[in-house]
Structure formats: C-alpha cells, structure tokens
MILUMLO-278254 format. One record per residue (C-alpha): residue in one letter; x, y, z negated; chain. Coordinates in Angstrom, 2 decimals, always signed. Layout:
! MILUMLO-278254
 res       x       y       z chain
   A       X       Y       Z     A
...
//
This chain:
! MILUMLO-278254
 res       x       y       z chain
   M  +42.60  +26.96   +9.99     A
   T  +40.05  +27.94  +12.61     A
   Q  +36.28  +28.10  +12.07     A
   R  +35.90  +24.90  +14.03     A
   E  +38.26  +22.81  +11.89     A
   P  +36.00  +22.63   +8.76     A
   V  +33.14  +21.43  +10.97     A
   I  +35.32  +18.70  +12.50     A
   L  +36.53  +17.63   +9.03     A
   E  +32.92  +17.46   +7.82     A
   L  +31.87  +15.37  +10.85     A
   N  +34.75  +12.96  +10.27     A
   R  +33.67  +12.57   +6.65     A
   L  +30.10  +11.83   +7.71     A
   R  +31.26   +9.13  +10.12     A
   N  +32.85   +7.25   +7.22     A
   V  +29.65   +7.17   +5.17     A
   R  +28.21   +3.66   +4.84     A
   R  +24.51   +2.93   +4.89     A
   K  +22.99   +1.71   +1.67     A
   A  +20.44   -1.07   +1.66     A
   F  +16.98   +0.05   +0.62     A
   S  +14.50   -2.52   -0.63     A
   L  +10.87   -2.23   +0.41     A
   S   +9.86   -5.57   -1.01     A
   I   +6.39   -6.03   -2.39     A
   E   +7.76   -5.95   -5.95     A
   S   +9.56   -2.65   -5.39     A
   L   +6.37   -0.77   -4.44     A
   V   +3.67   -2.43   -6.56     A
   K   +3.35   -4.30   -9.82     A
   T   +0.85   -7.01  -10.64     A
   S   -0.80   -7.98  -13.90     A
   Q   -3.88   -9.75  -15.21     A
   L   -6.88   -7.80  -16.43     A
   C   -7.42  -10.46  -19.07     A
   E   -4.58  -12.69  -20.27     A
   A   -6.88  -15.70  -20.69     A
   E   -8.14  -15.78  -17.11     A
   L   -6.75  -15.53  -13.58     A
   L   -9.59  -13.27  -12.43     A
   P   -8.94  -10.58  -11.29     A
   L   -5.39   -9.76  -10.33     A
   V   -4.55   -6.08  -10.92     A
   I   -2.25   -4.38   -8.39     A
   E   -0.84   -0.94   -9.26     A
   P   +1.75   +1.28   -7.57     A
   R   +5.23   +1.41   -9.08     A
   L   +5.97   +4.72   -7.35     A
   E   +3.92   +7.84   -6.74     A
   D   +2.45   +8.31   -3.28     A
   V   +2.38   +4.66   -2.23     A
   N   +0.06   +4.70   +0.78     A
   L   -2.42   +1.95   -0.08     A
   A   -3.70   +1.48   +3.49     A
   G   -0.21   +1.35   +4.97     A
   W   +1.06   -0.97   +2.25     A
   A   -1.98   -3.25   +2.63     A
   A   -1.57   -3.44   +6.41     A
   L   +2.05   -4.56   +6.01     A
   N   +1.23   -7.05   +3.25     A
   R   -2.14   -8.40   +4.36     A
   E   -1.03  -12.03   +4.29     A
   W   +0.32  -11.69   +0.73     A
   I   -2.93   -9.98   -0.38     A
   E   -5.03  -12.76   +1.18     A
   E   -2.89  -15.38   -0.59     A
   K   -3.39  -13.65   -3.96     A
   L   -7.11  -13.24   -3.32     A
   L   -7.48  -16.98   -2.69     A
   K   -5.53  -17.76   -5.87     A
   H   -7.21  -15.24   -8.20     A
   G  -10.67  -14.87   -6.67     A
   G  -10.58  -11.08   -6.95     A
   I   -8.16   -8.16   -6.81     A
   L   -8.45   -4.79   -8.53     A
   F   -6.36   -2.07   -6.86     A
   R   -5.77   +0.48   -9.60     A
   G   -3.94   +3.81   -9.67     A
   F   -3.54   +4.36   -5.94     A
   E   -4.48   +7.76   -4.57     A
   V   -7.14   +7.24   -1.92     A
   K   -8.31  +10.41   -0.20     A
   G  -12.08  +10.28   +0.13     A
   V  -14.23   +8.04   +2.28     A
   E  -11.76   +8.20   +5.17     A
   G   -8.93   +6.92   +2.98     A
   F  -11.05   +4.08   +1.66     A
   E  -12.19   +3.17   +5.18     A
   E   -8.55   +3.14   +6.35     A
   F   -7.69   +0.77   +3.48     A
   A  -10.68   -1.49   +4.19     A
   R   -9.76   -1.68   +7.87     A
   A   -6.16   -2.56   +6.97     A
   L   -7.51   -5.70   +5.29     A
   S  -10.39   -6.40   +7.66     A
   P  -10.31   -4.59  +11.01     A
   Q  -13.99   -5.36  +11.66     A
   L  -16.12   -4.05   +8.80     A
   L  -19.56   -5.60   +8.42     A
   D  -22.65   -3.52   +9.03     A
   Y  -24.83   -3.00   +5.99     A
   R  -28.09   -4.55   +7.16     A
   E  -29.53   -6.13   +4.06     A
   R  -31.38   -3.40   +2.16     A
   S  -32.17   -5.61   -0.85     A
   S  -29.83   -3.71   -3.20     A
   P  -29.87   +0.03   -3.92     A
   R  -26.79   +0.96   -1.89     A
   S  -26.35   +3.69   +0.64     A
   E  -24.08   +3.83   +3.64     A
   V  -21.53   +6.62   +3.38     A
   S  -19.69   +5.97   +6.61     A
   N  -19.34   +3.35   +9.34     A
   G  -19.33   +0.08   +7.37     A
   I  -18.62   +1.85   +4.06     A
//
C-alpha cells in the first residue's frame, strides 16, 4: 500500500457521508413562558442554548416577535448575553432599524448612545 492509498480511501469514505438535517426553528433556540400563570403579560423568552446571539436571532424572527408582542402586550428577554451598550443597540436595531431620539426630558433618563 502506498502513502497515497490511505488518503484516497479516506476521501472515498467522506464522499459517502450523508448530510444530517439541523433544525434552527424558533423552538430549538429559545423557550417561552409566562412570568405569571394568571396573566398573558409579559411573555418571557429565554435561550435554550448558550451563546444564542439575541440580535441575530431577533433579526431573523422579527415577525414572530411582533406577533407575540401584539398578543401579550410585552416581552421580557431573559438570560441572553448582551455585550454592553453596543450589543443592546444591535438588538434594538434588529427589531426597529430607526431608533427614536430621546427628546422628552420629563423623566430622569440619560442617553447612553445614539437612541439608547
């Protein structure tokens, strides 16, 4: 057997490997629950897996999130790792590309970043 023969055998074996289906459905990445059993408000969304990118997931599932928001009146995203102001801004822009300017100074808030 030459040095090349094991490589050819290995390549032939790889060609016979079949792809496996991988589910990226909403239910496979996040789980939903109610904060209070007696009421619909708010819906709680938590990651099922570590390192679910909240901004990326939200961008891909914006329509579903909007549907749940209309049904429940509020959503609490809990347990996602959001890296600082930039991570929160990325998430906010995934849901609403045009953030509103904070113009009304009637409440004691401060602006951290552009629209945040």
